[in-house]
N, C-alpha and C positions, 0 to 999 in steps of 0.2 A: 519496428518502431525504431526510429532514431533515438540517439540520446536526447537532444532538443525537444523532440515530440512528446517523449516520457515527461522530462522536466517540464513541459508546457501543460500537459494534462494534471501533472501533479501540484503545480501552483494552481491551475482553475480550481481543482479539488479544495484546495486550502483557502483561496479566496472566496468560496461559498461557506466557509464557516469563519468568516472574518478577518484573514488574513491580509494585510496591505502591503501587496507584493512591491509596488510602485515608491513606499515610505520605504520600505526594506532596504532596497535595492541603491534607492539613493544614500542610504546612511550607511550602510555595511559596505557596498562595492566600492562605493564612492567614486562613480561615473557618471557622466550627465545622461539622463532619460531621453531615448528617442522613440521606442516603442516597445510592446510588449514582445513582438517575436525578435527583435534585436538585443533585447535584454536577456531574453532567453540562450539565444545564440551565444552570446557573452558567456553566461554561467557555463555553458556543455563545453566549452573551450577550457584546455588546460587545468580540468578539474576543478574549476571554480564553484560548480554545485554543491562540492560539499560544505561550503558557508552557507548555503541553503540548507541542505540536509540536517545540518547538526545546529541549524538555530533556533532557540528554545520559542520563539514565536510563531516560528512556521510549524515546529513539532506539534505546539498546542493547537493550533489550528486545524492542522491536518488529522490528530489524534484527538478528538474532541472528548475532554473529560464527561463520563458520564454518559456517553452517548453509545448506540449498538454500533460496534465496529465489525466489517463485513470484510473478509478476506478468503482469497483462493489459496486453497491447500494443495499442491500439486501431485499429480501421480506418485506413487514412490513403490520402489522393490528394494526388499532387502532380505538378508538370511536370519534364520534365528534357529536354536538348538531347542529341541522339544525334549519333553521330559524323557523320553526315551533313549537319548542322545543323537537321534537322526538331525541332520541339517535340514531344512525347510525353507524353501522360498516364499516370502511373503509379497501379495502385491496387493496395493492399496489404490482405490480410482481416487481422481481428483474430485473435491468436493468445494462448496463454499461454507465456510464456519463465521459464526457470529458470536459475539461474545461483549459483555459491560464490564471494563475494567477503571475503578477511578483511577484518576494519574497516567491513564496507559500511555500516554507521550514520554514519559520519564521511562517507564520501561522499555519503550521501542527504541529511544535514544541508546539505552545501554546495549540492548541488543544488535542495532545499527554500528555500534561502535566495535564490537566484538566479529561482525559479519563479513566474510570475505570480501564482498562487492555492497556496501551500503546502498547503493542505487538500485541493486536488484533487490534489496531485501524489502524496501520500501514501495516498489513496485507490485509486491503481492498485495497490496491494501488498496491498490487503484483497481477499481472495477469498471472494465472495459467491457461493452457487450461482446465484443468477437472472443474474450475470453470466458465468457459465460455460456457459450453454446455447448449443449451436451454434459454440463457439470450440474451432479445434484445437490440440493441443498440441505445442510447439515447446521443444526441451531441448538444453543445452550437453551433457548426459550421454548414455549410449547408450541405445538404442530400449527397453532392459529398464527402466532406470530411470525413462523417462518414461511408460511405463505406469501407475505407480504412481498418478499423478496426472490419469488420463485422464477428462476432463469426462463422455463419454459413459458413464462406468461410475461417475459420482458419486451415492450415494445407494443403490448396490447393494451386496452384501456376497459 
């Protein structure tokens, strides 16, 4: 997925939550609006997308306050020293995590600011069907609520 495609998907997700991209673009980037695709291309060049990622109105729309947030926790491997002093390798499978955090957008802006790559950080919260293949669901909610977003049933009615 290219940077422009990723930005387009992020903007679309924020727009479904009320973010007015065209208005934001005209006021913050101060360039004439021609089309959605050209505006996204302009943002993807020369790291102009940082203005979008760190805009409070974008963050508030992307990470809605009080809503259930789902994100992909990637597969990870790390070493750990056990009680007996041996070093063990721990492998964790990737999964989908859901949580509800009030004012989550403020938390994520802080985390994104200290991340090595803010675009990669925000990418975790964009659920794309191809990412969900083979990923198990994990939730802070009861099992009945977690089944709503079960990736094994994605695309079926």
